N, C-alpha and C positions, 0 to 999 in steps of 0.2 A: 504493500500500500504506500502511496506517495505521502511524504510529509513536507515536501517543498517542490517547487517547479524545477524543470530542467534547464530553463533558459537564463541567460544573463542580460539579454535585450528583449524587450516585449515583442519585437517583430519576429523573433525566432520561436516564439511559443507555438505549441500545437494544440489540438482539441483537448487532449488529455490534460495538459497544463491548465487550460482555461476552465475546463469543467471542474478540476480540483480547486482552483481559486474561487470559483463561484460558490461551491459548496462550503469552502472554508470561510469565506467572507460572510455568507448567510448565517453560519453558526456564530461567528463573532458578533454580528449585528444584534443577535438576541440579547446580548449583555449591555446594550446601550442604556437602558433605564437604570441599571445598577451603577454604571459609570457616572451617569448624571446625578444620581442621588449622592454618590461619594463626592462629586464636584461641589454640590451644594454645601456639604459639610466643610469642604475646603474654603468656602467663602468666609468662614470664621477666622481664617488666617490672613485674609486680605486686608488691604489698607482701610482703615475706618476711623473717622473722627466724629462719627455720629453717636447718639446715645444708645443705639442698638448696633449689633454686628450686621454684616451684610447678609448672613443667614437669617438673623432675626428679622431683618427688613423683608426678605423674601417670604418667610413664613407669615409675617403679618399681612403682607399683600394678598397672599393666597387665602389666609383666614378671613380677611374682609370679603374677598370674592365668594368664598364658600358661604359665609353668613348672609350675604346678599342674595343667595339662591342662584348664583351663576352656574352655568353648565360646566362640564369637565374641561372643555377646551379653554374656557376663560380661566378656570382655576389653575390649570397647568401652565398657561401663559403667564399668569400672575406669579406663580412660584418660580418660574425659570427666566423671567424677563431680564434679570441682571446676571445670569450665569456667566456672561462674558467678562465680568469685572476683573477677574484675575488674569485672563489670557489676552483680552483685547480691550484695555481700558479706554482707548480712543474711539472705538466703534463697538462698544459692548452690546448695543441694541441690535446692530446688524448681525453680529456673531450669534446672539441668542435666536434671532429670527431664522437664521440659516439652519440651526439645529432643529427648530420646531417645524419649519415649512413643510416637510414631507408628511407630517402626521397631524397637523391641526388645521382647522378652518382658516381659509385665506384671511378673513376678517381679523382673526386673532394674531396671525403672524405679521400682518401689516401694522397693527397697533404696536406690537413688540418692536418691530423694526424702526418705527418712527417715534417711540415714546421719548427718546433722548431729546429730540428737537422740541417736542411738546412740553417737556418739563422745564425748558428754559424760561417759560413765562413766569415761573416762580422765583427765579434767582438771577437771571442773566444781567439784570440792571446793576447787580452788586459786583459783578466780575467783568464788566466791560464787554459783554456779549449781547446778542440780539434777542430780546424777549419775545419778539414777534416772528421768530423763525418759522413757527408752525403755520403762519399765514400762507406760506407757499403751498400748503396742502388744502387750503380752504376750498370747499366745493367737492373734495374727494368723498366718495360714499362712506368711508370709514372715519372721516375727520372727527365727527362728534363722538364716536366710540373711543377714539384715542384720547380726546379731551376728558371724557368721563372716566376712562381707565386711570389716567394720571390723577385726576381729582379725588376719586373715591378710594383707590387702592394703592397707588404708588406714593404720591407726595405725603399722604397721611400716615404712612407706615414706618415712622421712626420714633415710636412711643414706647419707652421702657415699661410703662404701666399697662400696656395692652396685653391681653392674654391670648397669645397666638396658639393655634393648634400645632401639634408636633409634626416633624418630618415623617415619622412613622404613619401618621394619619393620612398624609398625602401620598405616600409611596405607592399604594395600590393604583391610584389615579395615574401616576407617572408610568407605571408598568403597563397599564391598560392602553395609554396613548401610544407608547413606543412598541407595542405589540401589533399595532394596526399595519395594514399593508401600506407602504409608502406611496404617496401621491394618488391615493384612491379618490376619484372624482366625487364619490358619495361622502367623503370626509372633507376634502378641500373646499368643495362647494363655492367656487369662485362667484363673487358678487353677492352672495347670500349674507344676510345680517341676522344675528341673534342679539336680543337685548342683553345688557350686562347683568341684569338682575331678574330674579324670579322665574328663571326658565329651567332650573334643574328638575329633572324627573326622578322620583324615588327618594 
């Protein structure tokens, strides 16, 4: 049984090599949820001058989404929206969206991708940046969703007295999402919107 390919250049690979790699990569992909849950724990080691850790912020955001009756896509988006803080501090929003895009509704991944620009409305004037940067997206179908995401769940989630739910509580949702078939049109649902609140079933 093969344990590695025969080639040293991709152009020299044969069917056996690529069938082996396809199966090998499919098996590795099954561990994505666990790797992301571990990365969330690692957020506690990241830069923070806030009153809560980066993990605490993520859990608060997801807890607020859950308590607002948001569906699983919104909850997982809220939990993982800052997952790029460690590895991509200058474009953490795009990094997180790229991870989520194959598995969540387009609406949610667009919001995650743009939330950094939308958050500027709260603090840009204090650091010499443009507080109106989000206006470039005015008229986009998901504009109001991103504004509400930031207002309800993101900017409000730096409170050391807030009782967030645990990472163990959210872990089954993360596993459910990353067990989905990637880029399934029934999941991505381009152009479809779900309210941020009151839509969770069960």
